[in-house]
Structures are given as structure tokens and as C-alpha cells.
All heavy atoms as TSV, in Angstrom:
chain	resi	resn	atom	element	x	y	z
A	1	MET	N	N	65.196	90.679	256.483
A	1	MET	CA	C	65.117	91.294	255.113
A	1	MET	C	C	63.679	91.850	254.860
A	1	MET	O	O	62.684	91.287	255.222
A	1	MET	CB	C	65.356	90.182	254.039
A	1	MET	CG	C	65.176	90.419	252.645
A	1	MET	SD	S	66.818	90.617	251.969
A	1	MET	CE	C	66.418	91.792	250.795
A	2	THR	N	N	63.753	93.111	254.434
A	2	THR	CA	C	62.485	93.756	254.121
A	2	THR	C	C	62.042	93.349	252.698
A	2	THR	O	O	62.751	92.974	251.917
A	2	THR	CB	C	62.639	95.305	254.209
A	2	THR	OG1	O	63.590	95.625	253.060
A	2	THR	CG2	C	63.110	95.735	255.570
A	3	SER	N	N	60.630	93.471	252.612
A	3	SER	CA	C	60.097	93.095	251.394
A	3	SER	C	C	60.381	94.140	250.260
A	3	SER	O	O	60.531	95.356	250.645
A	3	SER	CB	C	58.503	92.831	251.409
A	3	SER	OG	O	57.980	94.012	251.902
A	4	ARG	N	N	60.577	93.895	249.099
A	4	ARG	CA	C	60.791	94.829	248.034
A	4	ARG	C	C	59.586	94.998	247.118
A	4	ARG	O	O	58.750	94.081	247.035
A	4	ARG	CB	C	61.935	94.243	247.125
A	4	ARG	CG	C	63.295	94.069	247.831
A	4	ARG	CD	C	64.258	93.480	246.958
A	4	ARG	NE	N	65.505	93.348	247.762
A	4	ARG	CZ	C	66.618	93.408	247.204
A	4	ARG	NH1	N	66.770	93.649	245.986
A	4	ARG	NH2	N	67.676	93.154	247.915
A	5	LYS	N	N	59.484	96.248	246.624
A	5	LYS	CA	C	58.367	96.546	245.690
A	5	LYS	C	C	58.567	95.881	244.401
A	5	LYS	O	O	59.598	95.778	243.976
A	5	LYS	CB	C	58.352	98.062	245.571
A	5	LYS	CG	C	57.329	98.410	244.464
A	5	LYS	CD	C	56.833	99.823	244.527
A	5	LYS	CE	C	55.873	100.338	243.498
A	5	LYS	NZ	N	54.902	99.312	243.097
A	6	VAL	N	N	57.463	95.410	243.920
A	6	VAL	CA	C	57.519	94.786	242.528
A	6	VAL	C	C	56.955	95.944	241.727
A	6	VAL	O	O	55.661	96.219	241.755
A	6	VAL	CB	C	56.777	93.461	242.556
A	6	VAL	CG1	C	56.572	92.962	241.125
A	6	VAL	CG2	C	57.288	92.423	243.480
A	7	TRP	N	N	57.748	96.192	240.776
A	7	TRP	CA	C	57.275	97.270	239.738
A	7	TRP	C	C	56.551	96.697	238.534
A	7	TRP	O	O	56.966	95.711	238.090
A	7	TRP	CB	C	58.572	98.073	239.305
A	7	TRP	CG	C	59.249	98.822	240.341
A	7	TRP	CD1	C	60.157	98.257	241.256
A	7	TRP	CD2	C	58.912	100.035	240.918
A	7	TRP	NE1	N	60.567	99.116	242.152
A	7	TRP	CE2	C	59.780	100.333	241.998
A	7	TRP	CE3	C	58.038	101.047	240.638
A	7	TRP	CZ2	C	59.807	101.520	242.696
A	7	TRP	CZ3	C	58.010	102.285	241.273
A	7	TRP	CH2	C	58.884	102.362	242.445
A	8	THR	N	N	55.448	97.240	238.228
A	8	THR	CA	C	54.674	96.849	236.996
A	8	THR	C	C	55.343	97.508	235.778
A	8	THR	O	O	56.114	98.443	235.789
A	8	THR	CB	C	53.179	97.149	237.092
A	8	THR	OG1	O	53.127	98.639	236.958
A	8	THR	CG2	C	52.525	96.745	238.287
A	9	ALA	N	N	54.978	96.823	234.503
A	9	ALA	CA	C	55.486	97.451	233.400
A	9	ALA	C	C	54.977	98.901	233.222
A	9	ALA	O	O	55.693	99.800	232.656
A	9	ALA	CB	C	55.035	96.565	232.143
A	10	ALA	N	N	53.716	99.059	233.560
A	10	ALA	CA	C	53.094	100.419	233.341
A	10	ALA	C	C	53.793	101.370	234.251
A	10	ALA	O	O	54.118	102.586	233.775
A	10	ALA	CB	C	51.608	100.333	233.765
A	11	GLU	N	N	54.249	100.983	235.475
A	11	GLU	CA	C	54.972	101.966	236.295
A	11	GLU	C	C	56.326	102.304	235.808
A	11	GLU	O	O	56.776	103.369	235.803
A	11	GLU	CB	C	55.129	101.300	237.693
A	11	GLU	CG	C	53.811	101.251	238.529
A	11	GLU	CD	C	53.972	100.583	239.832
A	11	GLU	OE1	O	54.606	99.440	239.863
A	11	GLU	OE2	O	53.398	101.164	240.808
A	12	LEU	N	N	57.019	101.242	235.261
A	12	LEU	CA	C	58.216	101.443	234.619
A	12	LEU	C	C	58.200	102.361	233.417
A	12	LEU	O	O	59.171	103.191	233.141
A	12	LEU	CB	C	58.944	99.972	234.347
A	12	LEU	CG	C	59.325	99.191	235.531
A	12	LEU	CD1	C	59.728	97.832	235.096
A	12	LEU	CD2	C	60.395	99.851	236.389
A	13	GLU	N	N	57.149	102.167	232.569
A	13	GLU	CA	C	57.018	102.973	231.455
A	13	GLU	C	C	56.781	104.383	231.749
A	13	GLU	O	O	57.174	105.307	230.963
A	13	GLU	CB	C	55.957	102.448	230.443
A	13	GLU	CG	C	56.168	101.206	229.908
A	13	GLU	CD	C	54.945	100.578	229.161
A	13	GLU	OE1	O	53.796	101.004	229.488
A	13	GLU	OE2	O	55.182	99.556	228.459
A	14	GLN	N	N	56.320	104.678	232.888
A	14	GLN	CA	C	55.962	106.095	233.248
A	14	GLN	C	C	57.284	106.695	233.701
A	14	GLN	O	O	57.448	108.007	233.917
A	14	GLN	CB	C	54.916	106.155	234.389
A	14	GLN	CG	C	53.604	105.818	233.814
A	14	GLN	CD	C	52.576	105.821	235.031
A	14	GLN	OE1	O	52.840	106.054	236.088
A	14	GLN	NE2	N	51.273	105.670	234.455
A	15	MET	N	N	58.301	106.061	234.056
A	15	MET	CA	C	59.530	106.572	234.675
A	15	MET	C	C	60.411	107.052	233.513
A	15	MET	O	O	60.350	106.539	232.381
A	15	MET	CB	C	60.342	105.496	235.330
A	15	MET	CG	C	59.754	104.994	236.620
A	15	MET	SD	S	60.801	103.702	237.325
A	15	MET	CE	C	59.785	103.362	238.757
A	16	THR	N	N	61.355	107.906	233.839
A	16	THR	CA	C	62.369	108.427	232.852
A	16	THR	C	C	63.318	107.445	232.802
A	16	THR	O	O	63.638	106.539	233.692
A	16	THR	CB	C	62.977	109.709	233.248
A	16	THR	OG1	O	63.715	109.457	234.545
A	16	THR	CG2	C	62.080	110.948	233.504
A	17	PRO	N	N	64.170	107.330	231.636
A	17	PRO	CA	C	65.295	106.411	231.584
A	17	PRO	C	C	66.231	106.423	232.698
A	17	PRO	O	O	66.655	105.384	233.316
A	17	PRO	CB	C	65.960	106.666	230.349
A	17	PRO	CG	C	64.847	107.235	229.381
A	17	PRO	CD	C	63.937	108.154	230.396
A	18	ALA	N	N	66.446	107.609	233.215
A	18	ALA	CA	C	67.525	107.863	234.336
A	18	ALA	C	C	66.711	107.210	235.607
A	18	ALA	O	O	67.495	106.624	236.408
A	18	ALA	CB	C	67.832	109.342	234.528
A	19	ASP	N	N	65.457	107.358	235.830
A	19	ASP	CA	C	64.831	106.746	237.026
A	19	ASP	C	C	64.898	105.209	236.932
A	19	ASP	O	O	65.054	104.602	237.894
A	19	ASP	CB	C	63.379	107.280	237.227
A	19	ASP	CG	C	63.304	108.616	237.577
A	19	ASP	OD1	O	64.279	109.189	238.142
A	19	ASP	OD2	O	62.295	109.255	237.423
A	20	ARG	N	N	64.676	104.761	235.627
A	20	ARG	CA	C	64.650	103.229	235.506
A	20	ARG	C	C	66.081	102.744	235.794
A	20	ARG	O	O	66.229	101.684	236.520
A	20	ARG	CB	C	64.188	102.773	234.177
A	20	ARG	CG	C	62.744	102.721	233.842
A	20	ARG	CD	C	62.303	102.227	232.724
A	20	ARG	NE	N	62.743	102.762	231.558
A	20	ARG	CZ	C	62.225	103.812	230.880
A	20	ARG	NH1	N	61.104	104.324	231.143
A	20	ARG	NH2	N	62.919	104.209	229.739
A	21	HIS	N	N	67.087	103.407	235.350
A	21	HIS	CA	C	68.474	103.074	235.527
A	21	HIS	C	C	68.825	103.082	237.047
A	21	HIS	O	O	69.320	102.128	237.632
A	21	HIS	CB	C	69.427	103.957	234.765
A	21	HIS	CG	C	70.868	103.535	234.988
A	21	HIS	ND1	N	71.426	102.463	234.339
A	21	HIS	CD2	C	71.701	104.151	235.618
A	21	HIS	CE1	C	72.707	102.383	234.709
A	21	HIS	NE2	N	72.844	103.467	235.529
A	22	ALA	N	N	68.362	104.116	237.629
A	22	ALA	CA	C	68.645	104.203	239.192
A	22	ALA	C	C	67.774	103.083	239.897
A	22	ALA	O	O	68.539	102.605	240.805
A	22	ALA	CB	C	68.177	105.632	239.674
A	23	LEU	N	N	66.643	102.700	239.559
A	23	LEU	CA	C	66.027	101.575	240.125
A	23	LEU	C	C	66.772	100.348	240.008
A	23	LEU	O	O	66.924	99.578	240.864
A	23	LEU	CB	C	64.562	101.587	239.628
A	23	LEU	CG	C	63.688	100.544	240.186
A	23	LEU	CD1	C	63.404	100.720	241.636
A	23	LEU	CD2	C	62.365	100.466	239.412
A	24	PHE	N	N	67.312	100.145	238.747
A	24	PHE	CA	C	68.000	98.914	238.471
A	24	PHE	C	C	69.253	98.882	239.192
A	24	PHE	O	O	69.574	97.765	239.886
A	24	PHE	CB	C	68.375	98.900	236.998
A	24	PHE	CG	C	69.277	97.794	236.551
A	24	PHE	CD1	C	68.958	96.527	236.401
A	24	PHE	CD2	C	70.585	98.086	236.425
A	24	PHE	CE1	C	69.607	95.445	236.141
A	24	PHE	CE2	C	71.500	97.060	236.143
A	24	PHE	CZ	C	70.997	95.646	235.976
A	25	GLU	N	N	70.032	99.933	239.333
A	25	GLU	CA	C	71.324	100.119	240.085
A	25	GLU	C	C	70.954	99.705	241.619
A	25	GLU	O	O	71.762	99.025	242.282
A	25	GLU	CB	C	71.919	101.351	239.899
A	25	GLU	CG	C	72.612	101.603	238.467
A	25	GLU	CD	C	73.781	100.645	238.260
A	25	GLU	OE1	O	74.600	100.464	239.103
A	25	GLU	OE2	O	73.808	100.113	237.087
A	26	ALA	N	N	69.966	100.221	242.122
A	26	ALA	CA	C	69.530	100.065	243.461
A	26	ALA	C	C	69.154	98.613	243.750
A	26	ALA	O	O	69.256	98.176	244.966
A	26	ALA	CB	C	68.521	101.116	243.894
A	27	SER	N	N	68.800	97.917	242.779
A	27	SER	CA	C	68.397	96.549	242.993
A	27	SER	C	C	69.518	95.482	243.003
A	27	SER	O	O	69.357	94.360	243.461
A	27	SER	CB	C	67.281	96.082	241.918
A	27	SER	OG	O	68.004	95.926	240.683
A	28	ILE	N	N	70.751	95.973	242.668
A	28	ILE	CA	C	71.951	95.055	242.707
A	28	ILE	C	C	72.262	94.801	244.120
A	28	ILE	O	O	72.429	95.692	244.850
A	28	ILE	CB	C	73.031	95.536	241.815
A	28	ILE	CG1	C	72.588	95.738	240.350
A	28	ILE	CG2	C	74.335	94.762	241.906
A	28	ILE	CD1	C	73.562	96.452	239.500
A	29	VAL	N	N	72.468	93.481	244.482
A	29	VAL	CA	C	72.950	93.183	245.730
A	29	VAL	C	C	74.288	92.821	245.732
A	29	VAL	O	O	74.775	91.818	244.969
A	29	VAL	CB	C	72.078	91.869	246.244
A	29	VAL	CG1	C	72.537	91.384	247.611
A	29	VAL	CG2	C	70.586	92.187	246.377
A	30	TRP	N	N	75.202	93.443	246.392
A	30	TRP	CA	C	76.617	93.253	246.476
A	30	TRP	C	C	76.993	92.335	247.590
A	30	TRP	O	O	77.922	91.560	247.480
A	30	TRP	CB	C	77.383	94.490	246.462
A	30	TRP	CG	C	77.266	95.351	245.285
A	30	TRP	CD1	C	76.484	96.489	245.168
A	30	TRP	CD2	C	77.822	95.068	244.071
A	30	TRP	NE1	N	76.478	96.942	243.932
A	30	TRP	CE2	C	77.352	96.091	243.117
A	30	TRP	CE3	C	78.658	94.118	243.591
A	30	TRP	CZ2	C	77.853	96.194	241.874
A	30	TRP	CZ3	C	79.147	94.251	242.231
A	30	TRP	CH2	C	78.716	95.050	241.417
A	31	ASP	N	N	76.363	92.425	248.759
A	31	ASP	CA	C	76.545	91.473	249.806
A	31	ASP	C	C	75.506	90.441	249.786
A	31	ASP	O	O	74.303	90.643	250.029
A	31	ASP	CB	C	76.386	92.392	251.148
A	31	ASP	CG	C	76.685	91.561	252.441
A	31	ASP	OD1	O	76.785	90.385	252.286
A	31	ASP	OD2	O	76.634	92.136	253.552
A	32	LEU	N	N	76.006	89.272	249.524
A	32	LEU	CA	C	75.083	88.194	249.337
A	32	LEU	C	C	74.253	87.811	250.611
A	32	LEU	O	O	73.176	87.092	250.411
A	32	LEU	CB	C	75.746	86.865	248.700
A	32	LEU	CG	C	76.358	86.995	247.373
A	32	LEU	CD1	C	77.056	85.789	246.940
A	32	LEU	CD2	C	75.231	87.505	246.353
A	33	ASP	N	N	74.729	88.183	251.713
A	33	ASP	CA	C	74.033	87.959	252.942
A	33	ASP	C	C	72.698	88.755	252.836
A	33	ASP	O	O	71.742	88.551	253.702
A	33	ASP	CB	C	74.728	88.315	254.156
A	33	ASP	CG	C	75.917	87.323	254.326
A	33	ASP	OD1	O	75.804	86.141	253.991
A	33	ASP	OD2	O	76.952	87.780	254.971
A	34	GLU	N	N	72.523	89.849	252.120
A	34	GLU	CA	C	71.430	90.610	251.948
A	34	GLU	C	C	70.512	90.243	250.832
A	34	GLU	O	O	69.532	90.868	250.616
A	34	GLU	CB	C	71.937	92.043	251.675
A	34	GLU	CG	C	72.613	92.685	252.950
A	34	GLU	CD	C	73.136	94.139	252.646
A	34	GLU	OE1	O	72.655	94.727	251.677
A	34	GLU	OE2	O	73.951	94.654	253.353
A	35	ALA	N	N	70.928	89.232	250.062
A	35	ALA	CA	C	70.004	88.706	248.998
A	35	ALA	C	C	68.662	88.114	249.539
A	35	ALA	O	O	68.654	87.690	250.711
A	35	ALA	CB	C	70.783	87.581	248.256
A	36	PRO	N	N	67.701	88.226	248.792
A	36	PRO	CA	C	66.338	87.588	249.194
A	36	PRO	C	C	66.592	86.151	249.562
A	36	PRO	O	O	67.273	85.383	248.893
A	36	PRO	CB	C	65.373	87.694	248.056
A	36	PRO	CG	C	66.020	88.902	247.244
A	36	PRO	CD	C	67.608	88.737	247.490
A	37	PRO	N	N	65.853	85.658	250.666
A	37	PRO	CA	C	66.083	84.291	251.071
A	37	PRO	C	C	65.722	83.191	250.019
A	37	PRO	O	O	66.442	82.217	250.011
A	37	PRO	CB	C	65.049	84.160	252.248
A	37	PRO	CG	C	64.603	85.474	252.624
A	37	PRO	CD	C	64.910	86.435	251.561
A	38	GLU	N	N	64.913	83.504	249.044
A	38	GLU	CA	C	64.533	82.535	248.106
A	38	GLU	C	C	65.678	82.302	247.067
A	38	GLU	O	O	65.763	81.225	246.310
A	38	GLU	CB	C	63.235	82.980	247.304
A	38	GLU	CG	C	63.299	84.224	246.493
A	38	GLU	CD	C	62.883	85.416	247.418
A	38	GLU	OE1	O	62.758	85.278	248.618
A	38	GLU	OE2	O	62.639	86.457	246.752
A	39	LEU	N	N	66.724	83.179	247.146
A	39	LEU	CA	C	67.951	83.068	246.220
A	39	LEU	C	C	68.932	82.050	246.980
A	39	LEU	O	O	69.979	81.775	246.309
A	39	LEU	CB	C	68.459	84.251	245.873
A	39	LEU	CG	C	67.459	85.251	244.928
A	39	LEU	CD1	C	68.241	86.512	244.627
A	39	LEU	CD2	C	67.222	84.424	243.689
A	40	GLY	N	N	68.672	81.803	248.211
A	40	GLY	CA	C	69.720	81.014	248.907
A	40	GLY	C	C	70.290	79.674	248.204
A	40	GLY	O	O	71.477	79.635	248.103
A	41	PRO	N	N	69.407	78.761	247.672
A	41	PRO	CA	C	69.861	77.758	246.944
A	41	PRO	C	C	70.698	77.944	245.775
A	41	PRO	O	O	71.625	77.369	245.493
A	41	PRO	CB	C	68.655	76.844	246.651
A	41	PRO	CG	C	67.540	77.454	247.594
A	41	PRO	CD	C	67.912	78.859	247.946
A	42	LEU	N	N	70.325	78.976	245.024
A	42	LEU	CA	C	71.048	79.533	243.775
A	42	LEU	C	C	72.371	79.962	244.209
A	42	LEU	O	O	73.391	79.622	243.722
A	42	LEU	CB	C	70.243	80.500	243.031
A	42	LEU	CG	C	70.927	81.190	241.885
A	42	LEU	CD1	C	71.241	80.139	240.827
A	42	LEU	CD2	C	70.253	82.381	241.364
A	43	ILE	N	N	72.457	80.806	245.224
A	43	ILE	CA	C	73.669	81.286	245.613
A	43	ILE	C	C	74.694	80.153	246.247
A	43	ILE	O	O	75.853	80.210	245.915
A	43	ILE	CB	C	73.581	82.375	246.823
A	43	ILE	CG1	C	72.760	83.627	246.193
A	43	ILE	CG2	C	74.738	82.747	247.503
A	43	ILE	CD1	C	72.319	84.578	247.236
A	44	GLU	N	N	74.071	79.210	246.943
A	44	GLU	CA	C	74.946	78.195	247.452
A	44	GLU	C	C	75.525	77.270	246.376
A	44	GLU	O	O	76.700	76.868	246.321
A	44	GLU	CB	C	74.286	77.268	248.424
A	44	GLU	CG	C	73.950	77.976	249.752
A	44	GLU	CD	C	75.138	78.590	250.358
A	44	GLU	OE1	O	76.215	77.788	250.333
A	44	GLU	OE2	O	75.141	79.762	250.754
A	45	ARG	N	N	74.689	77.084	245.265
A	45	ARG	CA	C	75.170	76.292	244.091
A	45	ARG	C	C	76.188	77.040	243.507
A	45	ARG	O	O	77.317	76.401	243.033
A	45	ARG	CB	C	74.018	76.109	243.113
A	45	ARG	CG	C	73.189	74.743	243.575
A	45	ARG	CD	C	72.208	74.292	242.370
A	45	ARG	NE	N	71.501	75.300	241.728
A	45	ARG	CZ	C	70.348	75.781	241.930
A	45	ARG	NH1	N	69.710	75.393	243.123
A	45	ARG	NH2	N	69.826	76.710	241.216
A	46	ALA	N	N	76.135	78.265	243.190
A	46	ALA	CA	C	77.091	79.071	242.570
A	46	ALA	C	C	78.366	79.090	243.351
A	46	ALA	O	O	79.453	78.986	242.795
A	46	ALA	CB	C	76.565	80.549	242.317
A	47	ARG	N	N	78.310	79.252	244.685
A	47	ARG	CA	C	79.473	79.321	245.489
A	47	ARG	C	C	80.107	77.948	245.405
A	47	ARG	O	O	81.330	77.938	245.285
A	47	ARG	CB	C	79.018	79.569	247.052
A	47	ARG	CG	C	80.140	79.698	247.936
A	47	ARG	CD	C	79.791	80.081	249.254
A	47	ARG	NE	N	79.437	81.516	249.341
A	47	ARG	CZ	C	78.319	82.088	249.806
A	47	ARG	NH1	N	77.384	81.301	250.373
A	47	ARG	NH2	N	78.187	83.284	249.794
A	48	ALA	N	N	79.392	76.796	245.450
A	48	ALA	CA	C	80.073	75.508	245.413
A	48	ALA	C	C	80.860	75.345	244.075
A	48	ALA	O	O	81.976	74.824	243.962
A	48	ALA	CB	C	79.033	74.460	245.639
A	49	ARG	N	N	80.162	75.719	242.930
A	49	ARG	CA	C	80.620	75.678	241.607
A	49	ARG	C	C	82.033	76.481	241.518
A	49	ARG	O	O	82.929	76.000	240.822
A	49	ARG	CB	C	79.848	76.008	240.540
A	49	ARG	CG	C	78.674	74.917	240.336
A	49	ARG	CD	C	77.665	75.412	239.295
A	49	ARG	NE	N	76.723	74.328	239.123
A	49	ARG	CZ	C	75.698	74.561	238.267
A	49	ARG	NH1	N	75.646	75.634	237.483
A	49	ARG	NH2	N	74.852	73.638	238.112
A	50	THR	N	N	81.947	77.622	242.102
A	50	THR	CA	C	83.082	78.448	242.002
A	50	THR	C	C	84.248	78.036	242.799
A	50	THR	O	O	85.402	77.967	242.345
A	50	THR	CB	C	82.725	79.969	242.628
A	50	THR	OG1	O	81.731	80.534	241.855
A	50	THR	CG2	C	83.863	80.835	242.579
A	51	LEU	N	N	83.971	77.388	244.012
A	51	LEU	CA	C	85.089	76.875	244.771
A	51	LEU	C	C	85.670	75.630	244.051
A	51	LEU	O	O	86.893	75.413	244.089
A	51	LEU	CB	C	84.604	76.469	246.136
A	51	LEU	CG	C	84.334	77.694	247.128
A	51	LEU	CD1	C	83.552	77.288	248.315
A	51	LEU	CD2	C	85.466	78.549	247.202
A	52	GLU	N	N	84.778	74.775	243.452
A	52	GLU	CA	C	85.334	73.704	242.673
A	52	GLU	C	C	86.123	74.111	241.568
A	52	GLU	O	O	87.301	73.564	241.221
A	52	GLU	CB	C	84.076	72.846	242.220
A	52	GLU	CG	C	83.396	72.028	243.255
A	52	GLU	CD	C	82.086	71.447	242.756
A	52	GLU	OE1	O	81.886	71.392	241.435
A	52	GLU	OE2	O	81.304	71.027	243.581
A	53	HIS	N	N	85.827	75.153	240.851
A	53	HIS	CA	C	86.592	75.741	239.757
A	53	HIS	C	C	87.987	76.130	240.212
A	53	HIS	O	O	88.949	75.836	239.594
A	53	HIS	CB	C	85.785	76.687	239.014
A	53	HIS	CG	C	86.650	77.434	238.015
A	53	HIS	ND1	N	86.736	76.888	236.727
A	53	HIS	CD2	C	87.224	78.638	238.034
A	53	HIS	CE1	C	87.581	77.610	235.930
A	53	HIS	NE2	N	87.771	78.703	236.733
A	54	ILE	N	N	87.916	76.884	241.276
A	54	ILE	CA	C	89.228	77.308	241.884
A	54	ILE	C	C	90.052	76.218	242.255
A	54	ILE	O	O	91.298	76.117	241.901
A	54	ILE	CB	C	88.926	78.207	242.971
A	54	ILE	CG1	C	88.253	79.582	242.648
A	54	ILE	CG2	C	90.253	78.519	243.845
A	54	ILE	CD1	C	87.704	80.436	243.747
A	55	GLU	N	N	89.583	75.182	242.837
A	55	GLU	CA	C	90.399	73.894	243.266
A	55	GLU	C	C	90.989	73.403	241.962
A	55	GLU	O	O	92.121	72.858	241.972
A	55	GLU	CB	C	89.548	73.047	244.093
A	55	GLU	CG	C	89.232	73.488	245.446
A	55	GLU	CD	C	88.388	72.569	246.218
A	55	GLU	OE1	O	88.159	71.405	245.725
A	55	GLU	OE2	O	87.880	72.832	247.309
A	56	ARG	N	N	90.176	73.166	240.857
A	56	ARG	CA	C	90.629	72.533	239.702
A	56	ARG	C	C	91.647	73.292	238.910
A	56	ARG	O	O	92.543	72.765	238.222
A	56	ARG	CB	C	89.438	72.256	238.776
A	56	ARG	CG	C	88.639	71.107	239.099
A	56	ARG	CD	C	87.679	70.772	237.883
A	56	ARG	NE	N	87.122	71.838	237.158
A	56	ARG	CZ	C	85.906	72.418	237.506
A	56	ARG	NH1	N	85.250	71.916	238.482
A	56	ARG	NH2	N	85.467	73.409	236.777
A	57	THR	N	N	91.587	74.679	238.928
A	57	THR	CA	C	92.348	75.509	238.083
A	57	THR	C	C	93.564	76.211	238.749
A	57	THR	O	O	94.454	76.615	237.948
A	57	THR	CB	C	91.451	76.506	237.364
A	57	THR	OG1	O	90.916	77.301	238.328
A	57	THR	CG2	C	90.383	75.755	236.391
A	58	GLU	N	N	93.545	76.419	239.858
A	58	GLU	CA	C	94.562	77.285	240.564
A	58	GLU	C	C	95.647	76.414	241.181
A	58	GLU	O	O	95.284	75.340	241.768
A	58	GLU	CB	C	94.086	78.230	241.618
A	58	GLU	CG	C	93.228	79.359	241.015
A	58	GLU	CD	C	92.864	80.409	242.029
A	58	GLU	OE1	O	93.371	80.327	243.108
A	58	GLU	OE2	O	92.128	81.288	241.529
A	59	GLN	N	N	96.843	76.707	240.926
A	59	GLN	CA	C	98.045	76.095	241.627
A	59	GLN	C	C	98.134	76.503	243.031
A	59	GLN	O	O	98.051	77.704	243.407
A	59	GLN	CB	C	99.345	76.357	240.858
A	59	GLN	CG	C	99.246	75.940	239.353
A	59	GLN	CD	C	99.198	74.427	239.213
A	59	GLN	OE1	O	99.651	73.694	239.933
A	59	GLN	NE2	N	98.302	73.994	238.203
A	60	PRO	N	N	98.425	75.552	243.872
A	60	PRO	CA	C	98.701	75.875	245.367
A	60	PRO	C	C	99.727	76.905	245.488
A	60	PRO	O	O	100.901	76.765	244.677
A	60	PRO	CB	C	99.018	74.632	246.063
A	60	PRO	CG	C	98.980	73.580	245.009
A	60	PRO	CD	C	98.752	74.173	243.757
A	61	GLN	N	N	99.830	77.843	246.393
A	61	GLN	CA	C	100.921	78.726	246.694
A	61	GLN	C	C	101.976	78.075	247.327
A	61	GLN	O	O	101.797	77.233	248.292
A	61	GLN	CB	C	100.366	79.917	247.545
A	61	GLN	CG	C	99.241	80.690	246.894
A	61	GLN	CD	C	99.843	81.704	245.761
A	61	GLN	OE1	O	101.005	82.125	245.881
A	61	GLN	NE2	N	98.955	81.794	244.905
A	62	LYS	N	N	103.227	78.343	246.951
A	62	LYS	CA	C	104.422	77.833	247.714
A	62	LYS	C	C	104.973	78.644	248.668
A	62	LYS	O	O	105.032	79.882	248.614
A	62	LYS	CB	C	105.444	77.384	246.633
A	62	LYS	CG	C	104.998	76.265	245.746
A	62	LYS	CD	C	106.045	75.775	244.807
A	62	LYS	CE	C	105.534	74.613	243.957
A	62	LYS	NZ	N	106.534	73.996	243.077
């Protein structure tokens, strides 16, 4: 994983709204394998809770 730039408030204020929006959109991680390593524990907890919820609420397929 490559390091990501941390933008300061001053840098963001100098950008146009469109540039800030593009920066935000580019920061979204769709493939969790590409998420920063420090988010690993959070992702694993969310995954476990999601699987538990599915098991509690969904009926088995017949």
C-alpha cells in the first residue's frame, strides 16, 4: 500500500469545490483489500457484525 497525502485545511480551502469533491471521491476505497492497514481491525469487526446479522435475520434457502 502506498502512503496517501494528508491535505491541510489551508490546502483544501484553496481548491475549488469540484476539486475537493474529486479528491473526496478518489479517497473512497471500494476494495477493502486496498484499505489502509490501520483500518484492518475496524474492517474485521464490521465484517463479523455483518455476518452475525445475516445469520440472525435471513432464512436459509430451500
